[in-house]
C-alpha positions in Angstrom: 22.2 13.0 -29.0 24.5 16.1 -30.4 25.1 19.0 -28.4 23.5 20.8 -30.8 20.3 18.8 -31.0 20.2 19.1 -27.0 20.3 23.1 -27.8 17.7 22.6 -30.0 15.6 21.0 -28.2 16.2 23.3 -25.0 15.3 26.3 -26.8 11.9 24.4 -27.9 11.2 23.6 -24.6 11.9 27.5 -23.5 9.9 29.1 -26.6 7.2 26.5 -25.5 7.1 27.2 -22.0 7.0 31.1 -22.6 3.9 30.6 -24.7 2.2 28.5 -21.7 3.2 31.4 -19.3 2.3 34.1 -21.6 -1.0 32.3 -22.5 -1.8 31.8 -18.5 -1.4 35.9 -18.4 -5.0 37.4 -18.4 -5.3 39.7 -21.7 -6.3 42.8 -19.8 -2.8 42.2 -17.7 -0.9 41.8 -20.9 -3.3 44.8 -21.7 -1.7 46.6 -18.9 1.5 46.2 -19.2 2.2 47.1 -22.9 0.6 50.4 -21.9 2.7 51.3 -19.1 6.0 50.3 -21.3 4.4 52.5 -23.9 3.6 55.3 -21.7 7.4 54.6 -20.6 8.9 55.2 -23.5 9.0 58.9 -24.2 10.6 60.2 -21.0 12.9 57.4 -21.9 13.8 58.4 -24.7 14.2 62.0 -23.5 16.3 60.1 -21.1 18.7 59.1 -24.0 17.7 55.7 -23.9 18.1 53.9 -26.9 14.9 52.0 -28.5 17.2 48.9 -29.0 18.1 49.1 -25.2 14.4 49.7 -24.2 12.6 47.0 -26.2 15.7 44.3 -25.0 15.5 45.6 -21.5 11.3 44.8 -21.4 11.7 41.7 -23.6 8.8 38.8 -21.8 8.2 41.9 -19.0 5.7 41.0 -16.3 5.3 42.6 -13.3 7.3 40.6 -10.5 4.7 39.8 -7.8 7.5 38.8 -5.3 8.7 42.2 -5.5 5.2 43.8 -4.4 5.0 41.1 -1.9 8.1 42.3 -0.3 7.0 46.1 0.2 4.0 44.9 2.3 6.2 42.5 4.5 9.1 44.7 5.5 9.1 44.1 9.7 9.1 46.8 11.6 12.8 47.4 12.9 13.1 45.9 16.3 16.7 44.9 16.8 19.1 46.2 19.4 22.3 47.3 17.7 24.2 44.4 19.6 21.6 42.5 17.3 22.4 44.2 14.4 25.8 44.4 14.5 26.5 40.6 16.0 24.4 38.8 13.0 26.7 40.7 10.8 29.9 41.1 12.1 31.5 38.1 13.1 34.9 36.0 13.3 34.2 34.2 9.9 33.2 37.6 8.1 36.2 39.1 9.4 38.2 36.2 8.2 36.8 36.3 5.0 37.4 40.2 4.5 41.5 39.4 5.5 41.3 36.6 2.7 39.9 39.1 0.5 42.4 42.0 1.3 45.3 39.9 0.2 43.4 38.7 -2.9 42.9 42.1 -3.7 45.6 44.2 -2.2 46.9 45.6 -5.1 43.6 46.6 -6.5 42.8 48.3 -3.0 45.9 49.8 -2.9 45.1 51.9 -5.8 42.0 53.2 -4.7 42.9 54.3 -1.4 46.1 55.8 -3.5 43.7 57.5 -5.6 40.0 58.0 -3.7 42.1 58.2 0.1 39.9 55.6 1.3 41.6 52.6 3.7 41.1 49.7 2.0 39.4 47.8 5.3 36.6 50.7 4.9 35.9 49.8 1.2 35.8 45.8 2.5 33.6 46.4 5.2 31.0 47.7 2.7 31.5 45.0 0.4 30.7 42.5 3.1 28.0 44.3 4.3 26.3 44.7 1.7 26.9 41.4 -0.3 29.3 39.0 1.7 31.9 40.1 -0.4 29.6 39.3 -3.8 28.1 35.8 -2.5 24.7 37.3 -2.8 24.2 40.2 -5.0 20.3 39.6 -5.7 18.7 37.7 -8.1 15.7 39.9 -9.7 16.0 41.3 -13.0 16.6 45.1 -11.8 14.7 46.9 -14.9 11.7 44.5 -14.3 12.0 45.1 -10.7 11.9 48.8 -11.0 9.4 48.9 -13.7 7.1 46.2 -11.1 7.6 49.0 -8.6 7.1 52.2 -10.9 4.0 50.0 -12.8 2.5 49.6 -9.3 3.0 53.3 -7.7 4.8 52.6 -5.0 7.1 55.5 -4.4 6.3 55.9 -7.9 8.0 59.2 -8.6 11.5 58.1 -7.2 11.5 54.6 -8.9 10.3 55.8 -12.3 13.4 58.1 -12.0 15.7 55.1 -10.9 14.2 52.9 -14.1 14.7 55.7 -16.5 18.5 55.9 -15.4 19.1 52.3 -15.0 17.7 52.2 -19.0 20.2 54.7 -19.7 23.2 52.6 -18.2 21.9 50.1 -20.6 22.3 51.9 -23.5 25.8 53.0 -22.3 26.6 49.8 -22.5 28.1 49.0 -19.3 25.9 46.0 -18.4 23.4 44.2 -20.4 19.5 43.6 -19.7 20.1 40.2 -18.3 23.4 40.6 -16.3 21.6 43.7 -14.7 20.9 41.7 -11.8 20.2 43.5 -7.9 17.8 43.6 -4.9 14.3 44.1 -5.2 14.4 47.6 -4.6 17.2 48.6 -7.2 20.0 48.1 -5.6 22.6 46.7 -7.7 26.6 45.1 -8.0 28.8 43.8 -5.4 28.3 46.8 -3.5 24.5 47.4 -4.2 24.1 51.3 -6.1 21.1 52.6 -7.0 21.2 53.4 -10.5 21.3 57.2 -9.8 24.0 56.7 -7.8 25.9 54.2 -10.3 25.8 57.5 -12.8 26.6 59.9 -10.4 29.7 57.6 -8.6 30.4 54.4 -10.6 34.4 54.5 -12.5 35.6 52.0 -14.8 38.5 51.5 -12.8 39.9 48.9 -15.0 39.8 50.8 -17.8 38.1 48.8 -20.0 35.1 51.3 -21.5 32.3 49.8 -18.8 31.6 50.5 -15.6 30.9 47.1 -14.7 30.1 46.5 -10.4 28.4 43.6 -11.2 31.3 41.6 -12.4 34.4 43.3 -12.0 35.8 44.0 -8.2 37.6 46.4 -8.8 35.2 48.7 -11.0 32.7 47.9 -8.1 35.9 48.7 -5.0 37.0 51.7 -7.2 33.1 53.0 -7.1 32.4 52.5 -3.5 35.9 54.3 -2.6 34.9 57.5 -5.4 31.6 57.3 -3.7 32.8 58.0 -0.1 35.2 60.2 -1.3 32.8 62.4 -3.0 30.4 63.0 0.5 33.8 64.4 1.9 36.0 61.4 3.2 39.0 62.3 5.3 42.2 60.4 4.4 44.0 58.7 7.3 41.2 59.4 9.6 39.3 56.9 11.2 35.2 56.5 12.0 35.5 56.8 15.8 36.6 55.5 18.7 35.4 53.0 21.9 35.8 54.8 25.0 35.2 54.8 28.5 33.0 57.0 30.9 34.3 58.2 33.9 32.6 57.6 36.9 29.3 60.2 37.9 29.6 61.5 33.9 27.4 64.4 33.4 25.1 63.0 30.6 23.2 66.0 31.1 26.1 68.3 30.2 27.0 65.9 27.3 23.6 65.8 25.2 23.4 69.3 25.4 26.7 69.4 23.5 25.7 67.6 20.9 29.3 67.4 19.1 32.6 68.6 20.6 36.4 68.3 20.3 37.8 65.5 21.6 40.0 67.4 23.5 36.6 68.8 25.4 35.1 65.0 25.8 38.6 64.2 27.4 38.1 67.2 29.7 34.5 65.4 30.7 36.9 62.7 31.7 36.5 60.2 28.5 39.2 58.2 27.7 39.9 55.8 25.2 39.2 52.1 25.7 43.1 51.0 24.5 44.6 53.4 27.5 46.3 55.6 24.2 45.6 59.2 23.4 43.3 60.9 20.9 45.7 61.5 17.7 44.2 64.8 16.8 42.2 66.6 19.8 40.6 69.3 17.7 38.6 66.6 16.0 35.2 66.8 16.4 33.1 64.2 17.5 29.5 63.2 19.0 29.2 60.6 22.1 27.1 57.8 20.9 25.9 55.1 23.7 23.7 52.3 21.5 23.1 50.6 24.6 22.6 53.3 27.2 25.6 54.1 30.1 25.9 50.2 30.9 27.1 49.0 27.2 29.8 49.7 24.8 30.5 53.8 24.1 31.7 55.6 21.4 33.3 58.8 20.1 32.0 59.3 16.3 34.3 61.4 14.0 33.2 63.0 10.5 33.7 59.6 8.2 31.2 57.8 10.5 28.6 60.1 9.1 30.2 59.8 5.9 29.5 55.9 6.1 26.1 56.7 6.9 25.8 58.4 3.4 26.0 54.6 2.3 23.0 53.7 4.3 21.3 56.0 7.0 21.7 54.1 10.2 24.1 54.2 13.2 23.4 50.5 13.3 24.9 50.2 10.0 27.7 52.7 10.3 28.9 51.3 13.7 28.8 47.7 12.2 31.0 48.8 9.2 33.5 50.8 11.3 33.5 47.7 13.6 33.7 45.2 10.9 36.5 47.4 9.4 38.5 47.4 12.2 38.3 43.3 12.7 39.6 42.7 9.2 42.7 45.2 10.0 43.0 42.6 13.7 41.4 44.2 16.0 39.2 42.4 18.4 35.2 42.7 19.8 34.1 45.9 21.9 36.2 46.0 25.1 32.9 46.5 27.1 30.4 44.3 26.4 26.7 44.8 26.1 24.2 44.6 28.1 22.4 41.0 29.2 18.6 40.8 29.0 17.9 44.2 26.9 15.3 44.1 23.9 14.1 46.6 21.7 11.1 48.4 21.5 8.4 48.4 18.9 6.2 51.2 18.1 3.3 50.0 20.7 6.3 49.6 23.9 7.8 52.8 22.6 4.2 54.4 23.3 3.8 52.3 26.5 7.0 53.8 28.0 5.9 57.4 27.1 2.0 56.6 28.5 3.9 55.2 31.6 6.3 58.5 32.3 3.3 60.4 31.7 1.4 58.7 34.7 4.2 59.5 36.7 4.1 63.1 36.1 6.5 63.5 33.7 5.5 66.1 31.2 6.5 64.7 27.7 3.0 65.7 25.6 0.9 62.7 24.1 2.6 59.4 24.2 3.2 58.7 20.0 5.9 55.9 20.3 8.4 59.1 18.9 11.4 59.3 20.7 12.3 62.9 20.7 13.9 65.3 22.9 11.2 66.1 25.4 10.9 62.2 26.0 14.3 61.9 26.5 14.5 64.8 29.0 11.7 63.3 30.4 13.6 59.5 30.7 16.7 61.7 32.2 14.5 63.0 35.1 12.7 59.3 35.5 16.9 58.1 36.0 17.6 60.9 38.6 14.7 60.3 40.7 15.3 56.7 40.2 19.0 56.7 41.1 20.0 55.8 37.6 22.4 56.3 35.3 20.6 59.6 33.4 21.6 58.4 30.2 17.7 59.2 28.1 18.0 55.8 26.7 15.1 53.9 26.5 15.1 50.3 26.0 13.5 47.4 27.2 15.2 46.8 30.3 13.5 50.6 30.9 10.2 49.4 30.2 10.3 46.7 32.5 11.7 48.7 35.2 8.3 51.4 34.4 6.0 48.3 34.3 6.9 47.5 37.8 
């Protein structure tokens, strides 16, 4: 057989397969899909989407059943910060980041010069989001977003993302078949949602396209631009691992919330490295993800900028730690406490119930750890002769159940 014959045979088989699949889809479902697409067009047109891009994007469209299954199967987040970081910041991941740093050194130097974001931070986000491009999601972004919209799952939010994704295709940055991403529509090497793409993606290569799927320079430049847009402070780090003094005043620290590094220093806090803080006037907040018995940190403004990418302290700490490992840093100096575990909502409610039974006023147990629960935990810890850090954990629950 010739290659041309093979290609014709493959195309015939593909067409035949599509016909069989179409025949298997109930007529009512096909009509619903057609109605959805037809109803979307006026808004798409008003959003500057071309008819050609619209039709190409919805060719052979059918809702993706796996997408809706994932909306129903999202597990409750029950990892400790230690577990979260240990699974994402490894020696192998740091080594891969170092290799990527060498491979893309020229691009990273240019992004830092233009946007002021250190290469290791951009690399760490790339590593966290897609394992440096190893897996960027295998879903057709238009079809995934359309599935969510058609099924009324956060329909207003995902409809806006869908219309924006269609505009990206209209503008020629990517073709519909190459616009792949996560089930929720996050796209490319560093997982931009379509609206974030429109606001912050850059054509770093100057070829007329903002291609975060196939162009690493465009993806890294876009990520650096995103961080800069939210106030990244050039030349400053994300935070410091610190050491708490004996008899540290946790109550005062909680009341302070944010203070200058100099003020924290006056309370006896020092860096684990032994070095001085470079700018004592910088504002920081104290973060003890495992309570007083684990690693502790003073978090700087750049930490909150990282959280604009993913509003999670665990995520931002992992990005900062991976960035430090990429430039040669080691593991945290203070070890994580052993035997601790994260609590489910039911277990957090049980903590509140047990404290309430002991006479601590924290309102109706609801599993939400707010100021009243923290105050009750701290009061209990003082009475029990424990560091009054207010940390709610599996170890605390075990102790309350004795």
